[in-house]
N, C-alpha and C positions, 0 to 999 in steps of 0.2 A: 620534483615537481613539475611538472609543468602546469601554464597558466594558460586559461581560455578566457575568453572576453565571449557574453550571448546578449544579445536584445531579445529582451523578454517586458511583456506590458507591466508598466508601473501596478496595476490591482496585484499582477500575479505576483509580483518581487514581495507586492507588500505583504501578501495570505502566505506566503511561502515561508516568509519572516518569521511571521505570530506561529505560523504551523513549527517551524525549527525552536523557536524559542521555547513553548511549549512543552518539547519533548526534548530538552537540553543540548542541541544539535544544532552544527550549523547547517547555514543552506550551502556550502559548500561538500560537505559532507553526504546529506541529501543528495544533489547530483549527483556526487560520487559513488554513490550505491545505487541506485538509478543505472546512469551509464554503464555500469560493471555486473548488473545484471543483464541488461539487454545484450552485452556486446559478450556474456559470457559462452564461449563454441561449446561447453558441456555443462547443460541445464541440467538438475536436479530431476532425479531418474522419474520423482514424483510429474514430472511436466508440469506442476502449478503455479499461477504466476508469484511473483515475490509481495506482491498484495496478498493472494490467497495461502498465502505460507505467514502469513506476518499474524493471522484470525484461526490460524488453524487449533482445534482444540477449546476453541473460545465454549463453542456448548458442550462440553461432553457428556454430564446429566442432563441434555435434552433427549425429551419423548417423542418419537419422531410417530407417533398414535396422537398426540397434542397436537402438534403442530402440523399434521396434515389434520385435524377437527376446526383448526382455525383457518386455515388455506379457505375447507371445503365453505366455514362459516363467511368469509371475508369474500367468496368469489359467488357468493347467489345472487 
């Protein structure tokens, strides 16, 4: 395994460590996952970005008509 040195803003590092700790992973694992995703020469057939794939299915029981009503009321 290779070692990589990065220059990152202190605030970003702090937030990344907190994010990683809450999810039970290391910052190294997060960076490796990101780099693997963007460097993948054969992206998934869905073409969805990794963040979108991670939330897929969250609203399985969502009602599209209710959502449209919500948007119509919000943007009046």
